[in-house]
C-alpha positions as CSV (number, residue, x, y, z in Angstrom):
1,M,-38.9,230.6,206.2
2,G,-39.2,232.2,202.8
3,D,-39.2,236.0,203.5
4,R,-36.9,235.9,206.5
5,T,-33.7,237.8,206.4
6,P,-30.7,235.1,205.9
7,L,-28.3,234.4,208.8
8,V,-24.9,236.2,208.1
9,V,-22.0,234.1,209.2
10,V,-18.6,236.0,209.0
11,G,-15.8,233.3,208.8
12,S,-15.4,230.3,207.0
13,G,-13.3,228.0,209.4
14,V,-14.6,225.3,211.6
15,A,-16.6,227.5,213.6
16,G,-18.3,229.3,210.9
17,L,-19.0,226.2,209.0
18,C,-20.6,224.4,211.7
19,T,-22.6,227.3,212.4
20,A,-23.9,227.6,208.9
21,L,-24.4,224.0,208.4
22,A,-26.6,223.5,211.6
23,A,-28.8,226.5,210.9
24,A,-30.6,224.7,208.2
25,P,-33.5,225.4,206.8
26,R,-33.0,228.9,207.5
27,P,-31.0,230.8,204.6
28,V,-27.5,231.4,205.5
29,L,-25.1,233.8,203.9
30,L,-21.4,232.6,204.5
31,L,-18.9,235.2,204.0
32,G,-15.2,234.4,204.1
33,R,-11.9,236.4,203.3
34,G,-10.4,233.1,201.7
35,H,-12.3,230.9,199.1
36,Q,-13.5,227.5,200.7
37,G,-12.0,228.0,203.9
38,E,-8.9,229.0,202.4
39,G,-6.4,231.0,204.9
40,S,-8.3,230.0,208.3
41,A,-6.4,228.7,210.9
42,T,-8.5,225.6,210.8
43,S,-6.5,224.5,207.7
44,L,-3.3,224.7,209.4
45,A,-4.5,222.9,212.5
46,Q,-2.2,219.7,212.9
47,G,-3.5,218.5,216.0
48,G,-6.8,216.7,216.4
49,I,-10.0,216.8,218.2
50,A,-9.9,215.8,221.8
51,A,-12.7,213.2,222.8
52,A,-13.0,211.0,225.7
53,I,-14.1,207.8,223.5
54,G,-11.0,205.3,224.3
55,P,-11.1,202.6,227.0
56,G,-10.2,203.6,230.5
57,D,-11.1,207.2,229.6
58,S,-14.0,209.3,230.7
59,I,-16.1,212.7,230.2
60,E,-15.0,213.6,233.9
61,S,-11.1,213.1,233.1
62,H,-11.5,215.2,230.3
63,V,-13.1,217.9,232.1
64,T,-10.3,217.7,234.9
65,D,-7.7,218.0,232.4
66,T,-9.3,220.9,230.7
67,L,-9.7,222.8,234.3
68,V,-6.0,222.2,235.2
69,A,-4.9,223.3,231.9
70,G,-7.1,226.4,232.1
71,A,-5.7,227.0,235.7
72,F,-9.2,226.5,237.1
73,R,-10.1,229.7,235.7
74,N,-12.7,228.2,233.3
75,D,-16.4,228.6,233.0
76,G,-17.3,225.0,234.6
77,A,-20.7,224.7,232.6
78,A,-19.0,225.5,229.4
79,V,-16.4,222.9,230.0
80,R,-19.0,220.2,230.8
81,A,-21.0,221.2,227.7
82,L,-17.9,221.1,225.4
83,V,-16.4,217.8,226.9
84,G,-19.7,216.3,227.1
85,A,-20.7,216.8,223.3
86,A,-17.4,215.7,222.0
87,P,-18.1,212.0,221.4
88,D,-21.2,213.0,219.2
89,A,-19.1,215.7,217.5
90,I,-16.9,213.0,216.3
91,A,-19.6,210.8,215.4
92,W,-21.4,213.6,213.4
93,L,-18.1,214.5,211.4
94,Q,-17.6,211.0,210.5
95,G,-21.5,211.0,209.2
96,L,-20.1,213.6,207.0
97,G,-17.5,211.7,205.8
98,A,-14.5,212.5,207.9
99,A,-12.1,209.5,207.8
100,F,-10.4,209.6,211.0
101,D,-7.0,207.6,211.4
102,R,-7.6,203.9,212.5
103,D,-5.8,201.1,213.9
104,A,-6.8,197.4,215.1
105,A,-9.1,199.0,217.9
106,G,-10.7,201.4,215.9
107,V,-10.4,205.1,215.8
108,R,-6.6,205.9,216.6
109,L,-6.0,208.0,219.5
110,G,-3.0,210.1,220.2
111,R,-1.9,211.8,223.2
112,E,-1.1,215.6,223.7
113,G,0.2,218.1,226.4
114,G,-2.1,218.3,229.4
115,H,-4.1,215.0,228.6
116,R,-3.6,211.9,231.0
117,A,-5.0,209.7,228.5
118,S,-4.9,209.2,224.8
119,R,-7.9,210.9,223.6
120,I,-7.0,212.7,220.4
121,V,-8.7,211.9,217.3
122,H,-6.4,212.5,214.2
123,A,-6.7,212.5,210.4
124,G,-4.2,212.1,207.7
125,G,-1.6,212.0,210.7
126,D,-1.0,215.8,211.3
127,A,-3.6,217.0,208.8
128,T,-6.4,217.0,210.9
129,G,-7.9,220.7,210.3
130,A,-7.3,220.4,206.6
131,H,-9.1,217.3,206.3
132,V,-12.0,218.5,208.5
133,L,-12.1,221.8,206.6
134,S,-12.5,219.8,203.4
135,V,-15.6,217.7,204.8
136,L,-17.3,220.6,206.2
137,S,-16.7,222.8,203.2
138,A,-18.1,220.1,200.8
139,A,-21.1,219.6,202.9
140,A,-21.5,223.5,203.1
141,A,-21.2,223.7,199.0
142,S,-24.0,221.4,198.5
143,A,-26.2,222.6,201.2
144,P,-29.2,224.3,199.4
145,H,-29.8,226.8,202.4
146,I,-26.2,228.1,202.3
147,Q,-24.9,230.9,200.0
148,W,-21.1,230.9,200.1
149,R,-19.0,234.0,199.3
150,G,-15.4,234.3,199.2
151,G,-12.8,236.9,198.9
152,I,-15.2,239.3,201.3
153,D,-14.2,241.1,204.3
154,V,-17.0,242.5,206.5
155,D,-15.6,246.3,207.5
156,A,-18.6,247.5,209.4
157,L,-22.1,246.6,211.3
158,Q,-25.1,248.4,210.7
159,L,-26.8,249.3,213.9
160,R,-30.5,250.5,214.6
161,G,-30.8,251.9,218.1
162,Q,-28.6,249.3,220.1
163,R,-29.3,246.3,217.9
164,V,-27.2,244.9,214.9
165,C,-29.5,244.9,211.7
166,G,-26.9,244.4,208.9
167,V,-23.2,244.2,207.7
168,R,-21.3,246.1,205.0
169,L,-18.8,244.3,202.8
170,G,-15.5,245.6,202.1
171,A,-13.9,247.1,198.9
172,A,-14.0,243.5,197.6
173,G,-17.6,243.7,198.2
174,G,-18.1,246.8,196.7
175,G,-19.3,248.5,199.7
176,E,-22.8,246.5,199.6
177,T,-24.8,246.3,202.8
178,V,-26.9,243.1,203.8
179,A,-29.7,243.3,206.2
180,T,-30.1,240.9,208.7
181,D,-31.6,240.3,212.3
182,A,-28.5,238.1,213.5
183,V,-24.8,238.2,212.6
184,V,-22.3,235.7,213.6
185,L,-18.8,236.5,213.9
186,A,-16.5,233.4,213.4
187,T,-13.2,235.1,212.4
188,G,-10.7,233.6,214.5
189,G,-7.8,234.9,216.6
190,I,-5.1,237.6,216.9
191,G,-1.9,235.7,216.8
192,A,-0.6,237.7,213.6
193,L,-0.5,240.8,215.9
194,F,2.7,239.4,217.1
195,A,6.2,238.8,215.5
196,R,6.0,235.3,215.7
197,T,3.0,233.2,215.5
198,T,1.6,229.8,213.9
199,N,-1.5,231.6,213.0
200,P,-2.0,232.5,209.0
201,V,-1.1,236.1,208.5
202,G,-4.7,237.3,208.2
203,A,-5.5,236.3,211.9
204,E,-5.0,240.0,213.2
205,G,-8.4,239.9,215.1
206,S,-10.6,241.8,212.3
207,G,-13.8,240.4,213.7
208,L,-12.8,241.3,217.2
209,A,-12.0,244.8,216.4
210,L,-14.9,245.2,214.5
211,A,-17.1,244.2,217.4
212,M,-15.3,246.2,219.5
213,A,-15.9,249.5,217.6
214,A,-19.7,248.7,217.7
215,G,-19.6,248.5,221.5
216,A,-19.4,245.0,222.0
217,R,-17.9,243.9,225.5
218,A,-14.7,242.0,225.5
219,R,-13.4,239.6,228.2
220,D,-9.7,238.1,229.1
221,L,-8.0,240.0,226.3
222,E,-4.6,239.4,228.1
223,F,-4.9,235.5,227.7
224,V,-2.9,234.4,224.5
225,Q,-1.6,231.0,224.4
226,F,1.9,230.5,222.9
227,H,2.7,227.2,221.4
228,P,6.0,226.1,222.5
229,T,7.2,224.3,219.0
230,A,6.8,226.4,216.1
231,L,9.9,225.7,213.5
232,D,12.4,228.5,214.6
233,L,12.8,230.4,211.3
234,P,13.4,234.0,210.5
235,A,9.9,234.6,209.4
236,H,6.3,235.9,211.0
237,S,4.1,233.1,210.3
238,L,5.8,229.6,211.4
239,P,5.1,226.3,210.6
240,L,3.7,224.0,213.6
241,L,5.6,221.2,214.9
242,T,2.4,219.4,216.5
243,E,2.3,218.4,220.2
244,A,1.6,214.9,218.9
245,L,5.2,214.5,218.5
246,R,5.8,214.9,222.3
247,G,2.9,212.3,222.6
248,R,5.1,210.1,220.3
249,G,8.1,210.4,222.7
250,A,9.8,213.5,221.1
251,R,11.9,215.2,223.6
252,L,12.9,219.0,224.1
253,V,16.4,219.6,224.4
254,D,18.6,222.6,225.0
255,A,22.0,223.7,223.0
256,R,23.9,220.9,225.0
257,G,21.2,218.3,224.2
258,M,20.1,218.4,228.0
259,P,16.2,217.7,228.5
260,L,14.3,221.1,228.9
261,M,11.6,219.8,231.0
262,A,13.2,217.5,233.4
263,G,11.8,218.1,237.2
264,L,9.7,220.9,236.1
265,H,6.2,219.4,235.7
266,P,5.1,215.8,236.4
267,L,4.2,215.5,232.8
268,A,7.3,216.9,231.7
269,D,7.4,217.7,228.0
270,L,3.6,216.8,228.0
271,A,3.0,219.4,230.7
272,P,0.3,222.3,229.7
273,R,1.4,224.6,227.2
274,D,1.9,227.7,228.9
275,I,4.5,226.0,231.2
276,V,6.1,224.4,228.0
277,A,6.1,227.7,226.1
278,R,7.8,229.7,229.1
279,R,10.5,227.1,229.2
280,V,11.1,227.4,225.5
281,W,11.1,230.9,225.6
282,Q,13.5,231.0,228.2
283,A,15.7,228.6,226.5
284,G,15.4,230.6,223.4
285,R,17.3,233.4,225.1
286,D,20.0,231.2,226.4
287,G,21.2,229.4,223.1
288,G,18.0,228.1,221.8
289,A,15.7,225.0,222.0
290,W,15.2,221.8,219.9
291,L,12.8,218.9,219.5
292,D,14.7,215.7,219.1
293,A,12.7,212.8,217.6
294,T,15.6,210.9,216.1
295,A,15.3,208.0,218.2
296,R,11.6,207.5,218.3
297,G,10.9,204.9,215.5
298,I,8.5,207.5,213.8
299,E,6.8,206.6,210.6
300,W,7.3,210.3,209.3
301,G,5.4,209.9,205.9
302,V,2.3,208.4,207.8
303,E,2.2,210.0,211.2
304,F,3.5,213.5,210.6
305,P,3.6,214.3,206.8
306,T,2.8,217.9,207.4
307,V,5.8,218.2,209.8
308,L,8.2,216.4,207.3
309,A,7.3,218.7,204.5
310,A,7.8,221.8,206.3
311,C,11.1,220.3,207.7
312,Q,12.4,219.2,204.3
313,L,11.3,222.6,202.9
314,H,14.1,224.2,205.0
315,G,16.7,221.4,204.8
316,I,15.9,219.7,208.0
317,D,15.6,215.8,208.3
318,P,13.6,215.2,211.4
319,S,14.5,211.6,211.6
320,R,18.1,212.3,211.8
321,E,18.6,215.5,213.6
322,P,16.9,217.7,216.3
323,V,14.7,220.7,214.9
324,P,15.2,224.3,216.1
325,V,12.0,225.4,217.7
326,T,10.4,228.5,219.1
327,A,7.5,229.6,221.4
328,A,4.8,231.4,219.0
329,A,1.6,233.2,219.6
330,H,-0.8,230.3,218.9
331,F,-4.4,231.1,220.1
332,H,-6.4,233.5,222.0
333,M,-8.6,232.4,225.1
334,G,-9.8,236.0,225.4
335,G,-12.4,237.6,223.0
336,L,-15.7,238.7,222.6
337,A,-17.6,238.1,225.8
338,T,-20.5,235.7,224.9
339,D,-23.1,233.7,227.2
340,A,-23.8,230.2,227.0
341,L,-26.0,230.9,223.8
342,G,-23.0,232.7,222.1
343,R,-24.7,236.0,222.4
344,T,-22.5,239.1,223.0
345,S,-23.5,242.2,224.6
346,L,-24.8,243.8,221.5
347,P,-28.3,242.5,220.4
348,G,-28.3,240.6,217.2
349,L,-24.4,239.8,217.3
350,H,-23.2,236.7,218.1
351,A,-19.7,234.9,218.3
352,V,-18.4,231.6,218.2
353,G,-14.7,230.0,218.1
354,E,-11.6,231.7,218.9
355,V,-13.1,235.1,218.3
356,A,-15.8,234.5,221.4
357,C,-14.7,234.1,224.8
358,T,-17.1,231.8,226.6
359,G,-14.8,231.0,229.6
360,V,-14.4,227.2,228.3
361,H,-10.8,227.5,227.9
362,G,-9.9,229.8,231.1
363,A,-6.6,231.0,231.4
364,N,-4.9,228.5,228.9
365,R,-6.6,226.3,226.3
366,L,-5.8,222.4,226.6
367,A,-4.4,220.7,223.6
368,S,-7.0,219.9,220.8
369,N,-10.2,221.4,222.5
370,S,-10.1,224.1,219.9
371,L,-11.5,222.4,216.8
372,L,-13.8,220.4,219.3
373,E,-14.8,224.0,220.3
374,G,-15.7,225.0,216.6
375,V,-17.6,221.9,216.2
376,V,-19.6,221.4,219.3
377,F,-20.5,225.6,220.1
378,G,-20.8,226.2,216.1
379,R,-23.7,223.2,215.7
380,R,-25.4,224.7,218.9
381,L,-25.4,228.2,217.8
382,G,-26.6,227.4,214.2
383,A,-29.5,225.2,215.5
384,R,-30.5,227.8,217.9
385,L,-30.7,230.6,215.3
386,A,-32.2,228.3,212.9
387,S,-35.4,228.1,215.4
388,L,-35.1,231.6,216.7
389,P,-38.2,233.8,215.8
390,S,-37.2,237.3,214.0
391,P,-37.5,240.3,216.2
392,I,-40.0,242.8,215.8
393,A,-38.4,245.4,213.5
394,G,-37.8,248.7,215.0
395,G,-38.0,252.1,213.6
396,G,-35.4,254.7,213.4
397,P,-32.3,255.6,211.3
398,V,-29.6,253.0,210.8
399,A,-26.0,254.0,211.8
400,L,-22.6,252.3,210.6
401,A,-20.1,251.2,212.9
402,A,-17.0,250.7,211.0
403,R,-13.7,248.9,212.0
404,G,-11.6,251.8,210.4
405,P,-8.5,252.0,208.5
406,A,-5.5,249.4,208.7
407,L,-2.2,250.2,209.6
408,E,0.4,250.4,206.7
409,A,3.1,247.8,206.4
410,G,5.8,249.4,208.7
411,R,3.7,250.5,211.4
412,L,2.1,247.1,211.7
413,Q,5.4,245.5,211.9
414,Q,6.4,248.0,214.6
415,L,3.1,246.8,216.4
416,R,4.2,243.0,216.1
417,T,7.6,243.7,217.4
418,L,6.2,245.6,220.4
419,M,3.5,242.7,221.1
420,W,6.2,240.0,220.9
421,Q,8.6,241.8,223.3
422,A,6.1,243.1,225.9
423,A,3.1,240.7,225.9
424,G,5.0,237.4,224.8
425,P,5.0,234.0,227.3
426,Q,6.6,236.2,230.1
427,R,5.3,239.6,231.0
428,N,6.1,242.5,233.6
429,G,5.0,245.9,234.5
430,P,7.6,248.0,233.2
431,G,7.9,246.2,229.6
432,L,4.0,246.5,229.6
433,A,4.0,250.3,230.5
434,A,6.5,251.1,227.8
435,A,4.6,249.2,225.1
436,I,1.2,250.9,225.9
437,A,3.0,254.2,225.6
438,A,4.8,253.2,222.1
439,M,1.3,251.5,220.8
440,R,-0.7,255.0,221.4
441,P,0.4,256.4,218.3
442,L,-0.2,253.0,216.5
443,A,-4.0,253.0,217.8
444,A,-4.5,256.6,216.7
445,A,-3.4,255.3,212.9
446,G,-5.1,251.8,212.8
447,W,-7.6,249.4,214.0
448,Q,-4.7,246.7,214.7
449,G,-3.2,249.3,216.9
450,R,-6.4,250.0,218.8
451,L,-6.7,246.2,219.5
452,A,-3.2,245.5,220.4
453,L,-3.4,248.6,222.8
454,A,-6.5,246.8,224.4
455,V,-4.6,243.7,225.0
456,L,-1.6,245.3,226.4
457,E,-4.0,247.7,228.9
458,A,-5.8,244.3,229.7
459,A,-2.4,242.5,230.4
460,A,-1.4,245.5,232.5
461,R,-4.5,245.3,234.7
462,R,-4.1,241.7,235.6
463,R,-1.2,242.2,238.1
464,V,-1.4,238.5,239.1
465,G,0.4,235.8,236.9
466,I,-2.1,233.0,236.0
467,G,-2.0,230.7,232.9
468,A,-0.7,231.8,229.5
469,H,-0.7,235.4,231.4
470,W,2.6,235.2,233.1
471,R,4.1,237.9,235.2
472,D,7.5,237.5,236.5
473,D,7.1,240.6,238.4
474,E,4.0,239.8,240.5
475,P,2.8,236.8,242.4
476,V,1.1,233.7,241.1
477,G,-2.5,233.7,241.4
478,A,-2.8,230.2,242.8
479,F,-3.7,228.6,246.0
480,A,-3.7,224.7,247.5
481,D,-6.4,222.9,245.9
482,P,-7.9,220.2,248.6
483,G,-7.6,217.6,245.8
484,G,-3.7,218.1,245.9
485,G,-3.3,220.2,242.8
486,S,-3.2,224.1,242.2
487,R,-6.1,225.8,241.7
488,A,-5.9,229.1,240.2
489,L,-7.7,232.7,241.5
490,A,-11.2,232.6,239.7
491,Y,-11.7,236.0,239.1
492,G,-11.9,238.0,235.8
493,A,-12.9,241.2,233.9
494,T,-15.0,242.3,231.2
495,Y,-14.3,245.6,229.7
């Protein structure tokens, strides 16, 4: 192992950290834009980790809820792999020191949208992501096989023939190149390409754009999830109001105080996110939407300290008044097309977490399956790459596939506005066509424009509304399920 090139993991959120830890004893070079996971979406995650560990719950029930939320467009094998490994993922995190919230019965289990049972494991009330990130960061910092470098952006891949053989570090890394036979992208999603998002400002799809520039195939780019309850502020990156609030009884209401979700779905406020987000989006155009938790007996400082602090910062007391909310870009179900082993179409390049598309989430992710995905698939990928023999090195010249220049601030804001207006929770053909035409000059000017254009074009190609990709000018892609539910058309595209 001593003379083997290091495994290069790009991204230090939950997926990257779990991959790096599981790769022992192989040397790992862990690269992140922030330091100690700073700036990752993991650090902002308020929702917990879904796991069927409570009395009366089952793996099969969790599988079914995941499929229903995903409009039955999920990869069934990937869903079973994810959900089946959830109890062990919780135990592994506890072994590293994760202190999940407990009650007299053991680990306290909450409920979130799309779940028919209480199966959400939390830490620090609504600070699960920050707690898990802290535990994983401490483990990585003390792991002798991991070299962790923060403040680094990978802006190019090295290719020998059609195989990845290294990476180039950006300006902060002095343009240094690092040779390797395996690169893992764990760089998160694309929410910051929209005018309103719950993601950190750096979540612009940098890893996805880099891999696509090198020729890796992407899949399902049009499937972008919008969270229904972001704090409605005049800002780009918005504080999240966790779905667990609705699990505790909070209700969505309109400007007159009337319930938004009454009669629209059997689960009402706890319907899958795509359904609730569309309703909040519509209400936002007709006077606004609010989350009312005033009569629920919530112990805010213990159960939802993160939400409480965000509201108080803006002069809102959620225990006494409804909180204004808006839908906001939250999670990308699409991404780099990967197989069950995390391999992309480009040999030597792997992807895990939100940047990857395994098909596990289908057309719409089930709440609290995202941290779970990072842990389960990250551990599985790291373990595989630890034992994978090095490929026989080939000869020939090394080429550089660079992501290219970024858009300047004014054009980036124009891009975000276009994406929000045309590719939000409700879309239609004319709006997408107009946005595509307006995006072409931005695509010629910077990598964010090229990526946004690819998302818009994918949305225009999928003419049937399904899951989070909702076309108000086309038929819904669903047919009667013999089990009594609604099963979406299970077809997809890879480009």
